[in-house]
C-alpha positions as CSV (number, residue, x, y, z in Angstrom):
1,M,39.7,-20.5,-6.0
2,K,38.8,-19.5,-2.7
3,F,39.8,-15.9,-3.4
4,G,37.0,-15.9,-6.8
5,L,34.7,-17.4,-4.6
6,I,35.2,-15.0,-2.4
7,I,34.9,-11.8,-4.2
8,S,32.1,-13.9,-6.3
9,F,29.3,-13.9,-3.2
10,M,30.2,-10.2,-1.7
11,F,29.4,-9.5,-5.5
12,F,25.7,-10.8,-5.0
13,A,25.4,-9.8,-2.0
14,T,25.9,-6.7,-2.5
15,L,23.2,-6.6,-5.9
16,L,21.2,-8.8,-3.0
17,V,21.1,-5.2,-0.7
18,G,20.1,-3.3,-3.9
19,C,18.3,-0.5,-2.3
20,L,18.3,-1.7,1.1
21,D,18.8,1.7,3.8
22,D,20.3,1.2,7.0
23,S,17.5,-0.6,8.6
24,G,17.0,-3.2,6.4
25,S,14.5,-2.0,4.7
26,A,13.8,-1.2,0.9
27,S,15.1,2.2,0.1
28,L,11.6,3.7,-2.7
29,S,10.9,6.7,-4.3
30,V,7.9,7.4,-6.0
31,S,8.0,10.7,-7.8
32,N,4.2,12.1,-6.9
33,T,1.7,11.2,-4.6
34,T,-1.4,12.7,-5.1
35,F,-3.5,12.9,-8.1
36,T,-7.2,14.8,-9.4
37,V,-9.0,14.0,-12.5
38,P,-12.3,15.5,-14.1
39,A,-15.5,13.2,-13.6
40,S,-14.0,12.8,-17.6
41,G,-11.6,11.2,-16.7
42,G,-8.1,10.8,-18.0
43,N,-4.0,9.8,-17.2
44,I,-1.6,10.1,-14.8
45,E,1.6,9.2,-14.0
46,F,4.2,9.1,-11.7
47,E,7.6,7.3,-11.0
48,V,9.4,4.9,-8.8
49,L,12.9,4.6,-8.0
50,C,13.8,1.4,-6.3
51,D,16.3,-1.7,-7.0
52,E,14.2,-4.2,-5.1
53,P,11.3,-5.6,-6.5
54,W,8.1,-4.2,-5.3
55,S,4.1,-4.4,-6.9
56,L,1.6,-2.1,-7.0
57,N,-1.8,-3.1,-5.2
58,Y,-5.4,-0.7,-6.3
59,Q,-9.2,-2.5,-5.4
60,E,-10.6,0.0,-7.6
61,D,-12.7,-1.3,-11.0
62,W,-12.0,1.5,-12.4
63,V,-9.1,2.9,-12.4
64,S,-6.2,0.8,-14.5
65,M,-2.2,0.8,-15.0
66,T,0.7,0.5,-17.2
67,R,4.8,0.5,-16.5
68,T,6.9,1.6,-18.6
69,L,10.7,1.7,-17.6
70,V,12.9,4.2,-18.9
71,E,16.7,4.3,-17.6
72,W,16.4,3.3,-13.9
73,V,12.8,4.7,-13.7
74,T,10.1,3.3,-13.8
75,I,7.0,5.5,-15.1
76,V,3.3,4.0,-14.1
77,N,0.6,5.3,-16.5
78,V,-2.3,5.1,-14.5
79,T,-5.8,5.3,-16.7
80,V,-8.8,6.6,-14.6
81,E,-12.2,5.5,-15.5
82,E,-15.1,8.5,-16.1
83,N,-17.0,8.9,-13.8
84,A,-20.6,9.6,-14.7
85,T,-21.9,8.5,-11.0
86,G,-22.3,11.9,-9.4
87,A,-20.1,11.6,-6.4
88,D,-16.4,12.0,-5.8
89,R,-14.3,9.2,-5.2
90,Q,-10.9,8.3,-4.7
91,S,-8.9,5.6,-5.0
92,V,-5.3,4.7,-3.6
93,I,-2.5,2.8,-5.5
94,R,-0.1,0.9,-2.9
95,V,3.3,0.7,-4.0
96,Q,5.1,-1.7,-2.2
97,S,8.7,-3.2,-1.7
98,G,9.3,-5.5,1.5
99,K,7.6,-3.8,3.7
100,V,8.1,-0.7,2.7
101,H,5.2,0.7,1.3
102,V,4.0,4.4,-0.6
103,D,0.6,5.4,-1.3
104,V,-0.7,7.2,-4.4
105,T,-4.1,9.1,-3.6
106,V,-6.3,9.6,-7.1
107,K,-9.5,11.7,-6.4
108,Q,-11.7,12.3,-8.6
109,N,-15.0,14.2,-8.8
110,G,-18.2,13.1,-9.9
111,F,-20.8,14.8,-12.9
112,D,-22.9,17.5,-12.3
113,V,-25.7,15.6,-12.2
114,S,-28.4,18.4,-10.7
115,N,-28.9,19.2,-14.5
């Protein structure tokens, strides 16, 4: 009985460590960290790999996202609305797991309103 409890504990402890590296921080991988989207808007995607829980944080209302889990990788699809302001703009999407984060930058030019 004791042996079974020890094995169970070791199994769950291994699951909790997940993608922690030697320093005790999460190991987080993002496939691409810089995108440029035309003024007309569009969709981009990047992959996130981490066995620990993670989140997406951003502030701009002209960006929206969905996540799709495909086997061991999560694909993040980003929709960028049209930029009719004439000014270039940029959004930073923070992918975070615990104390570890990766910033993904989305740049978008404004329409040429001089015509």
